GUDOVEX-829442 format. One record per residue (C-alpha): residue in one letter; x, z, y. Coordinates in steps of 0.05 Angstrom, whole numbers, padded with zeros to 5 digits, always signed. Layout:
// residues N
AXZY/...
***
This chain:
// residues 469
M-01136+01355+00573/I-01173+01306+00529/Y-01105+01286+00499/N-01089+01354+00473/R-01165+01358+00447/L-01151+01291+00410/I-01089+01320+00374/N-01121+01381+00356/R-01179+01343+00324/L-01131+01300+00285/L-01098+01360+00257/Y-01164+01392+00233/F-01182+01325+00205/S-01120+01322+00167/L-01130+01391+00136/L-01205+01371+00121/F-01174+01311+00086/F-01128+01355+00045/F-01178+01399+00019/S-01231+01347+00002/F-01178+01303-00033/Q-01154+01365-00071/L-01227+01384-00093/S-01244+01311-00113/A-01177+01306-00153/Q-01194+01372-00197/G-01227+01323-00252/D-01164+01316-00294/P-01177+01277-00358/S-01116+01316-00391/K-01165+01371-00396/G-01212+01322-00436/Q-01153+01303-00479/A-01141+01378-00493/L-01216+01383-00514/F-01219+01322-00551/K-01159+01346-00592/A-01194+01415-00607/N-01264+01393-00620/C-01267+01320-00638/A-01200+01290-00665/T-01215+01314-00734/C-01273+01261-00742/H-01261+01208-00690/A-01201+01155-00679/K-01158+01171-00619/N-01160+01097-00601/M-01235+01103-00590/K-01245+01031-00619/S-01236+01047-00696/K-01288+01084-00741/S-01264+01140-00776/T-01302+01203-00807/G-01349+01192-00746/P-01361+01126-00702/A-01315+01099-00650/L-01329+01140-00585/G-01310+01079-00538/G-01369+01058-00497/T-01411+01124-00512/E-01437+01131-00442/E-01461+01055-00438/R-01495+01065-00504/W-01534+01127-00477/A-01544+01095-00411/E-01621+01085-00420/F-01629+01160-00433/P-01619+01220-00381/K-01546+01246-00380/E-01575+01308-00405/D-01594+01280-00471/L-01519+01261-00483/Y-01500+01332-00465/N-01551+01355-00515/W-01529+01313-00569/V-01454+01334-00565/R-01477+01408-00567/N-01532+01405-00617/A-01534+01336-00655/P-01581+01365-00712/K-01634+01386-00665/M-01633+01320-00628/I-01641+01283-00702/E-01698+01337-00718/D-01735+01321-00651/G-01734+01250-00670/H-01695+01229-00603/P-01690+01149-00610/R-01616+01145-00599/A-01604+01204-00645/K-01645+01168-00698/V-01601+01106-00690/L-01540+01147-00703/W-01567+01183-00764/A-01594+01118-00803/E-01520+01090-00794/W-01477+01156-00808/G-01525+01203-00845/P-01525+01247-00886/S-01457+01261-00850/A-01479+01304-00793/M-01437+01318-00728/N-01416+01388-00718/M-01450+01429-00667/F-01408+01447-00598/P-01457+01496-00566/N-01402+01524-00523/L-01382+01461-00490/T-01407+01460-00413/D-01429+01396-00374/P-01364+01389-00336/E-01322+01400-00403/I-01362+01343-00433/D-01353+01300-00376/D-01280+01313-00386/I-01281+01293-00456/L-01321+01227-00434/L-01267+01206-00378/Y-01212+01217-00427/V-01252+01174-00481/N-01263+01118-00430/N-01197+01118-00407/M-01168+01110-00478/Y-01218+01056-00496/T-01211+01014-00433/L-01139+01027-00411/G-01107+01051-00474/C-01080+01118-00448/A-01103+01186-00424/K-01101+01176-00341/P-01063+01135-00291/P-01007+01117-00280/C-01002+01100-00350/A-01067+01063-00345/T-01045+01024-00284/A-00980+01007-00319/V-01028+00978-00379/I-01058+00932-00332/A-01000+00909-00294/D-00950+00904-00349/A-00966+00915-00419/T-00895+00937-00433/T-00896+00998-00392/T-00940+01060-00413/S-00935+01134-00399/D-00983+01191-00411/S-00944+01241-00371/G-00953+01220-00302/S-00980+01258-00242/G-01036+01208-00233/L-01050+01151-00186/S-01094+01195-00148/G-01038+01241-00133/W-00994+01184-00105/I-01046+01164-00061/F-01060+01232-00036/W-00990+01245-00016/L-00983+01177+00015/L-01041+01185+00055/L-01023+01250+00077/G-00953+01224+00100/V-00984+01165+00135/L-01030+01220+00169/G-00971+01259+00191/A-00934+01206+00218/L-00991+01188+00255/A-01000+01256+00288/L-00927+01256+00309/V-00935+01182+00340/L-00998+01205+00377/T-00962+01266+00398/R-00910+01229+00433/I-00963+01181+00466/V-01007+01240+00490/S-00943+01273+00518/N-00920+01210+00554/L-00989+01200+00581/N-00993+01273+00610/Y-00926+01264+00639/M-00948+01194+00671/A-01015+01228+00699/K-00976+01287+00734/V-00927+01238+00766/K-00983+01194+00791/S-01022+01251+00818/G-00960+01271+00859/E-00935+01329+00824/T-00862+01345+00833/N-00810+01374+00785/V-00848+01343+00727/Q-00809+01344+00663/R-00826+01302+00600/S-00844+01344+00539/S-00796+01342+00482/M-00817+01334+00411/M-00795+01409+00402/D-00838+01429+00461/V-00898+01398+00428/L-00885+01428+00360/T-00878+01494+00391/S-00938+01494+00435/R-00994+01545+00428/G-01042+01496+00396/V-00992+01471+00344/V-00972+01539+00326/G-01040+01562+00322/F-01061+01505+00276/A-01001+01520+00231/I-01022+01591+00222/F-01094+01574+00208/A-01072+01523+00156/L-01024+01574+00124/V-01079+01628+00119/V-01131+01570+00091/L-01083+01544+00041/G-01057+01610+00021/G-01123+01635+00007/Y-01146+01577-00031/T-01087+01575-00080/T-01090+01651-00085/V-01167+01646-00105/N-01151+01583-00148/N-01094+01616-00183/A-01139+01678-00198/I-01195+01639-00223/A-01148+01599-00270/L-01123+01665-00303/G-01122+01656-00377/R-01155+01586-00375/Q-01098+01553-00414/Q-01129+01507-00465/G-01076+01479-00513/Y-01024+01534-00494/A-00980+01542-00557/P-00920+01585-00542/K-00863+01586-00590/Q-00866+01656-00630/P-00809+01695-00658/I-00831+01678-00728/N-00846+01605-00746/F-00912+01631-00777/S-00961+01574-00801/H-01034+01587-00800/K-01048+01527-00838/I-01011+01552-00894/H-01038+01621-00897/A-01109+01615-00873/G-01116+01541-00900/I-01077+01528-00960/H-01079+01592-00988/K-01146+01614-00956/I-01127+01687-00934/D-01186+01715-00895/C-01173+01725-00815/Q-01196+01799-00818/Y-01142+01814-00875/C-01086+01807-00821/H-01129+01818-00757/D-01170+01876-00787/G-01183+01904-00716/A-01229+01848-00703/R-01287+01883-00747/R-01273+01952-00724/S-01248+01956-00651/K-01246+01917-00586/H-01183+01885-00602/A-01165+01836-00668/V-01093+01868-00662/I-01031+01828-00684/P-01011+01852-00755/A-00948+01896-00759/A-00892+01870-00809/N-00916+01919-00859/T-00975+01877-00868/C-00935+01815-00883/I-00893+01856-00933/N-00959+01867-00973/C-00952+01797-00996/H-00881+01782-00984/S-00852+01836-01023/A-00869+01790-01084/I-00859+01724-01043/K-00787+01726-01028/Y-00769+01655-01012/G-00786+01603-00956/S-00762+01533-00951/N-00695+01513-00977/E-00665+01523-00901/G-00719+01573-00882/H-00702+01638-00910/D-00690+01670-00843/E-00761+01665-00830/I-00775+01710-00889/A-00720+01754-00872/K-00741+01764-00800/I-00800+01803-00833/Y-00752+01842-00876/T-00711+01858-00819/A-00763+01880-00774/A-00802+01925-00828/G-00738+01952-00858/F-00754+01926-00929/N-00698+01911-00980/P-00718+01852-01015/K-00667+01868-01074/T-00701+01932-01093/G-00769+01917-01069/K-00776+01981-01032/Y-00773+02004-00960/I-00699+02027-00937/E-00693+02102-00927/D-00664+02120-00858/Y-00669+02046-00836/E-00672+02067-00765/N-00601+02094-00765/M-00568+02030-00791/D-00530+01993-00744/L-00526+01921-00733/A-00467+01909-00780/Q-00498+01941-00836/K-00563+01905-00831/K-00530+01840-00827/A-00489+01856-00891/L-00548+01873-00929/F-00596+01817-00910/T-00543+01762-00905/D-00521+01775-00977/W-00597+01766-00998/M-00601+01705-00963/E-00538+01674-00996/E-00562+01693-01063/N-00632+01666-01051/T-00602+01600-01021/I-00560+01589-01084/D-00620+01602-01126/N-00670+01559-01093/D-00627+01503-01064/D-00602+01452-01113/R-00548+01428-01066/Y-00514+01497-01073/T-00492+01523-01144/E-00447+01578-01116/K-00425+01617-01055/N-00382+01567-01012/K-00365+01552-00940/K-00432+01514-00932/V-00472+01568-00957/T-00436+01621-00913/D-00443+01578-00852/L-00516+01563-00862/V-00533+01635-00872/A-00492+01659-00812/S-00532+01606-00771/Q-00591+01632-00794/W-00580+01707-00783/E-00562+01685-00707/N-00631+01661-00708/I-00659+01727-00732/E-00619+01766-00683/K-00645+01722-00627/A-00718+01725-00651/L-00719+01800-00657/D-00675+01812-00596/M-00630+01855-00639/K-00580+01904-00604/K-00514+01931-00629/D-00545+01996-00655/G-00590+01952-00703/S-00656+01964-00661/G-00697+01905-00650/D-00772+01884-00665/L-00822+01826-00667/E-00850+01812-00599/W-00908+01761-00608/V-00922+01717-00547/R-00994+01734-00526/I-01036+01667-00524/H-01106+01691-00505/N-01112+01731-00443/L-01177+01758-00406/P-01175+01787-00336/D-01169+01862-00331/H-01237+01864-00304/V-01270+01831-00364/Y-01291+01874-00421/F-01294+01837-00487/N-01306+01874-00556/H-01287+01837-00622/S-01325+01882-00666/Q-01392+01870-00630/H-01383+01798-00636/V-01356+01794-00708/V-01398+01852-00739/A-01464+01856-00698/G-01465+01782-00674/K-01433+01755-00741/V-01397+01705-00698/E-01346+01663-00739/C-01274+01666-00718/Q-01274+01594-00712/T-01324+01592-00655/C-01278+01624-00602/H-01213+01603-00636/G-01219+01535-00665/A-01203+01512-00735/V-01143+01560-00739/E-01136+01545-00813/T-01110+01474-00793/M-01063+01497-00738/E-00987+01499-00755/V-00980+01532-00687/V-01038+01571-00662/E-01061+01548-00592/Q-01118+01571-00545/Y-01179+01531-00564/A-01235+01555-00515/P-01229+01557-00440/L-01251+01631-00437/S-01281+01619-00371/M-01345+01662-00349/G-01385+01601-00353/W-01363+01582-00422/C-01382+01654-00445/I-01449+01656-00408/N-01468+01588-00435/C-01454+01618-00505/H-01498+01676-00495/R-01556+01630-00471/E-01555+01581-00531/T-01533+01626-00587/E-01591+01649-00627/V-01591+01721-00656/D-01588+01730-00731/F-01635+01781-00746/E-01640+01772-00823/G-01605+01835-00859/N-01575+01855-00788/E-01584+01925-00783/Y-01561+01925-00710/Y-01625+01892-00692/E-01673+01930-00735/S-01708+01959-00670/W-01719+01892-00642/E-01789+01884-00676/Q-01809+01957-00663/Y-01802+01946-00587/H-01815+01878-00580/I-01879+01860-00619/D-01887+01795-00581/K-01819+01770-00596/K-01799+01694-00586/E-01794+01652-00646/N-01717+01635-00629/V-01685+01696-00597/T-01619+01680-00558/V-01565+01736-00537/E-01592+01722-00470/D-01661+01750-00490/I-01625+01813-00508/G-01592+01827-00447/G-01530+01782-00459/L-01526+01760-00387/E-01530+01827-00356/C-01468+01835-00309/Q-01453+01904-00336/K-01444+01879-00406/C-01376+01851-00390/H-01363+01879-00318/Y-01370+01953-00309/
***
């Protein structure tokens, strides 16, 4: 009947509303916050109102409003070129801030820049990354929070609940109208449909199955697309290794530890033996951080007292290893910590606690076995082929292009989105360096009419088989 069609249309409208709202709610400024932290925070103040190394970013879109949005995108990606081309707004900024030039970010996509601008605008106008923190600032300056799910999320669930309740009310109304129509037409033995009868009817069950299939498909595809896209992901590692100290302060070259980057597909995680190359001489940590150095020795089977690897180390049980390394840790604590002049209960308790940390970090068993298991941060899907040596050696791509300023990171995090669009955009905009690069010697031979500026796209960088085969 017409009432049943009304109910079905309401249910399908609810599903359509759910998806349309979900799609519109994808623009989360928290993504902009992660991108700002990774790309902009070094030079621009977080409150978007104060000048720092660079100008205050608050009101950026308004200042660029008289120009096409594409100009702002181009400024973010390649500010020096905009200045060279004589763009009016770029000339104003250069006159005020030159000769300090803005860094280039060719890998940022338009949606990513929009996310950053949304975060900047929220911080500038509301004082927080996104609602409900922003709402709280407006309503009551004493209440702020950056961790909420967002006002849009609350509205969505509220409206969905209202639609659900409305559907139930209309269902009861339609059921009663059908009952009254049958009675009026003279039918006998007419029974009023219960709510259970309505909910288990063929139309409702069919709609529920349809909704589950659509929602299941949407969730599966969405999660598959999101695989590996975890910007800002910085898991706890078995050793508190600081890239800021090693790559930043001591300026150890990335490829000394990740030597696979120049000769193979994988950059590789260095074995503990690589650490021993330096830490056979550097045998101390912070006053209460000797266990971090001891983790390396324990994993590699290196005796810090003799300066040599331990013979038959794999046959030592946990008690023997504990005795060896805790004895060294106790001596090292006394030698390097002014609070302790001799072995006492405080030293013993401190080292015992540190040894428990070592056992847990290396997941050591009673037979003494155990090893470092680093937590993977960057993860590409299996159907994607990426070769580090091709980019590092042939392409001369700096590590920081994809991994960010690792030399400033205490804990390494995923810097780039690692999405297909991000890679393609890089290939479209990155110019090939021919000078002294033997990998492109044949270019002039076979391309007499070569372009002045050749990008990776021009040499086949967008062919599907380059990354998928």
